[in-house]
N, C-alpha and C positions, 0 to 999 in steps of 0.2 A: 503494499500499500504505499501511497506517497500522500503528501499534504496538498496537492494540487487540487483545485476546485473543480466542481463538475461532476458529471456522471462518468464513471470508468467501469471497465470490466475487471473483475477481481482477479482473473487469472492472467491479465496483461496490464500491469499498473501504468504503462506508458501510453495507453490510449484513453484520452480524456475526451468525452463526448461534449459537444457544444449545445447551445440552445436549439440548433437545427436537429441534432440528434433526439432531443427531447420531443420536439414538434413532430418528428417522424414516428415515435412511439406513442404519441399522444391519441392515435387512432386505435380504438379497441381491437379491430381486427388485426392490425399489425402486432399488437401485444400478444394475441392469441397464437399468431403464426410463429412468432419467435419461441413463445412457450412450447408449441408443439414440436418444433425443431430441436429444442433443448432436451425435451423428455423423450421423444421417440426417435430422434436421430434424423439424419438426411432424408428428404422427400422431394417430390415434384409438386409444381403448382396444382396439377390435376388432383393428385391425392390429397393434398391439403385442403383444396376447395371442396372435396367430398366430405371431408370431416367437419367443415365449418358450414356446409350448406351453401356455398357461394359458387359462382362460376369461375372457371380457370382464368378467364381474361382479367377479371378484377383481382384475383389472388395473385397473378403474375405482376400486375402493377404494384401492388403493395409490397411484394418481394423485392422489386426493383428499388422502390423507395427505401426499404429497409437495408438493402445493400449499400445504396448511396450514403446512408448514415453510418454504415460500419457494423450493423447488428448481424446480417447474414452474408454469406458468400456462396458462390458456385462451389459444388463438389467436383473436383477434376477426376476423381476416381470413378464417378458413376455416370456423368453426363455423356449423352450422345447427340447425333444430329436430330433426333426426334424429340428426346425428353432432356429438359434442363433440370438438374438436380440442385438442390439447395441444402445448405447446412447453417446451423448457428455459428457465428464466428467466436463466441464466448460462452461460458457456462452461467455467469452471473453478471448482473449489472449492480454497481455499488454507488451509493450517494456519498461523497467525500467532502462536501462543503456546502455553505449557506449562500455564497455571493451570487450564484447563478439564480437561486430563487428570489433573492432581493432584487436583482436587475430585472428579471422577467417572470414575475409571480404568475401571471396568466399561463405561461408555458409550463412552469412547474406544476401548477394546479391540474392543467389538462393531462399531463403525463400521470400524476398520481391518481386521476380519476379513472384512467385506463388500467393502472395496476389494480385498483379497487375492484373494477368490473371483472378482471380476470380472476381475482380471488373469489368473488361471489359466484361466478360461473363454476369454478372448481367445487366449491362447497355445494352448489345446487345439484351438480352431476352425481356427487357422493351420496347426497340424501335421497335423490331420485332412485339410486340402486340400493338403498338401505334394506328393503324388504327381501331382496335376494341374496344379500351378503351372508356368508357363513357366520354362524353364531359368535364365534370367537372374535371375528372382525367387527360385528355389531358392538360388542362389548368394548372394543378399542375406540370407538367413535366418541369424540369429546368435543363440546362446544361450550365454553366458559366466558363469562365476562365479570370482571371485578373492578370496583372503582376504589383507587388509592389516592391518598393525599400526598403528593410528591412535589419537591422542587424540580426545576427544568434539569438540573444536574442529576438527580436521582432518577428521573424518568430516562435520561440518556444512558445511565448506568444500567437500568433494569433492561433496556433493549440490548445492550451489549451482553449482559449476562444470559438472557434468553437465546441469543444467537450462539453464545459459547456452549450452551447445553445442546442445542440442535446439532451443532457441529461434531459432537461426540458419537453421533450415530451414523450408520453407513449411508453414504450419499448415493443418489441415484447415478448409475453408469448406463447411459443409453446405448453404448456400443458393446458392452459386456454382457454376459449371462447373468441373470438374477439368481443369487443364492437360493437354494431349495427352502421352501417354507415361507419365503418373504413375499410381500406385496408392496406395491407403491403406495406410500403415506404422505398425503399433502399436509405440511405444516405451515400454517399462515399465522404470523405474528404481527399483531397490531399494537403499537403503543401510541395512543392518541389523546391529547388533551380534551377534556369534556367540554365541548363548545357550548353546552346548555347550562353550564355551571353559573351561578350567580345572577340569573335572569330574574328571580323574585325571592321573596323571603322563604318560601317553602323549599328552595333548592338545597340549602345548607342541611336542613333536616332530613330531606331525602337522601342526600348524598351520605349523610352519616349513617343512615340505615343500610344503603346499598353497599357501603364499603365493607360491611360485614357479611354480605350475602354473596354466595357463589352458586350459580345456577347449575353446576356440574357440567358445563360445556367449555371446551377449550379452544378458542379461536386463536390459532397461532400463525421473502420475497426473498416463507421466502419464495415460493412458486418457482424456484429456479430462476427467478427474474431479477427482483430488486431487493437490495439490502441497505439499510441506513447506517451509515458510519459517521 
């Protein structure tokens, strides 16, 4: 990691993405395309379009925009005259500074909204499949929300601690075989200031009650996508 500002990919700290890169990923479809390539490995526009319910022409356009921003690249080992194969250029996207958000807040918000949309789709697909999951995997599903009273520094440390815990476990390797008995598990971590706090006199009392309540659900970018540092 470096202290340079902007969005960069964690496995190549010398590639710093500009506001143009964030704008490229602010489109929800592009966020999903990058996610599919990172999770499932190289693919063609046609195959990706089938997964997303799009036409291949639109998918090809989005892939070209992502390539121009450095998120995806052609796979020279698979392409041929008929089919162009694409792969993700990196495994993760990491936020490393605040100046970009200060200078172009609308761009940053658009990017983050696309991340949130991707997280919501991941959760929805899992819940849609809940009834047919093996019993042991249904027991492993968790969705939690807990309100804490923190300083900004404590919230930042909490995010770092959660990231460290997640990294103790086996990361997805799209190119390699899955170990026996394992399944893909999406871990989505959100550390978000409560924007509703302080709106009225009842808020403090509600927060005091909610802070001691755990619904038993654990909502935890990384989506293989974005991590805040």
